[in-house]
Steps between C-alpha positions, in 0.01 A plus 500: 500500500598135534292220355663205671174434682271589208283229356602379157277231355653203321341459158736249334775276633677214324764455771545136597464433871821368651715584199850639573531878501604638160832674445336826394155658523383746234291774665259713295228750589247561224230761455259530205727328248310181428598514133873497582507206739495239224827636362659502846386145580623372163844654558522346847391163361794513255760542775801271464510456877324170586138557593540342843769756588279810483150618575296809411309696764259749345287755687191637327509845656131590494444464126159462337360143478642469147849450644393215729323333207812533283716346774264205543500443124880518475591295808422149363735552205818586695743238622657693789351519851270802517358664811257789447355727769248779466447828684150642468629860482807635328761586763780615270793305354707498821222327694432248223866404470532464877214252508659313207844451655360427847306211347804372310674178608851548359802663661554711185227726367504626139275797428357578159189689387177408327602691185824306454620189316816344648746340261509120507812480720413795725462299820802282428724802439367687802544201731856441379583861581335481843703191585827674416504748786347725762277690262174642382483430127352741246447362150483671164161622376431592138188599306329201340647493146175355364308818584511833312635800685413864442570843652242465779537128569568399858751223553800429722873479431727375779872484429649550848435430867419857607123485551425130575163488319264216582463402137822301547667463840599211730510515882568263784182445696687553826592851383139582418400381845781699665377833358127422501465490121370789294401821675123510448493877556604511134143459375574597138790361295799725552831372636337258745718230342814715526418576864487126573838444338662786690366369832617144430844624400532708817347255749631172360832606353420369154672592177271591210609329179384555145478178297422564134442128429189499723275659239138614512301654215264782597171585335488801266183704538342651187635845414220729620560855619205509741609176666856630539372828646277320752786267593704790638264531798603161637850617595407741781630263770850502346627797709421301814782264413753784492375634833558158658827435313678831440803308375287406200525857375833405346298327227300817422596748231692775681372355826156658452339392173341158458583498129746705290209628288339679795731804540496544124121490473469756783747729322309457175171579673649821641615597151155440350321694774735798472503503118205746461704758691851396395497292178868414540412281801390230256869404486437345842312222323814387317652281778176301524470470121860382471451245778180363350627485142867404549564360849179324609266492203158343570490136385376392161568625150673836478220676313245376753722616786533846353125526440447402865724776642211726616344208687840399639541854632168473683588158647839627622327797659232284665769274644657807658162604639464152652837545671389837639179346635695214653756738649224693676331181620819344631680815614805467281623670182515309173431632152 
């Protein structure tokens, strides 16, 4: 599925006709997050890079009319050039991002997400790093310190260049063109951004650099068990990445497990199921309990994390189920 020829309607544009191309274009695809766009726009408006040196290209990826209204309300207040396009139907994040970068004017494209707030010097730091060498640049991403975090909160930490997430990554436009952008067969979020980085590295001979100074703050979702449980279903396309890029298995736990908690939760489940016949099998729960209380405790206060252990067990198990479903769908084996 390739949307290069799809119709995206322009709903806002403050680009000046005849103005020189900016140094960098910020590309964002948004879906049903009208309430978060004000924070993103404010962060981009605070960038230390001069406003005539960057632009923002935003794609409303089939959201409800509330999002378009929010964009029209926010646009007059920003001082950077803004170009907004709308798809009538949601086509997935890969498609939305492809339309964004293909409508960008700069030779460097910086991706971030609609639930992020870049630090004031994000673009300046990222551009400096891009100008230093033959690279794709991945910046640091941290949870927004202004937001509370609990055991079931969803947020993003990025402290290395392994996965190239679109919340904070810089590419040369020529590299995106060379590989055709994001693979739109990744309909759900799940390593579509990593797949792009791997293809650019292989086809264009780029290094992938981590630059901690290029900082983005990520939203922290409220700590709700049901939301965290539902979230696990979105990762079923992840095994597809490892089918396409078997070398990526080096980043997996023991080459098979998406996360280190997964073999432990499966062992614990076996112990619980066998306990009515062999009570001693409950010892099989100990590796998971140790991991979740000593090695990778759920975020938030310790007492809240401990109280959330039953729910954390269920979420770990549902993530493993999502990997099984994805493995069947994409004919590969990831747990």
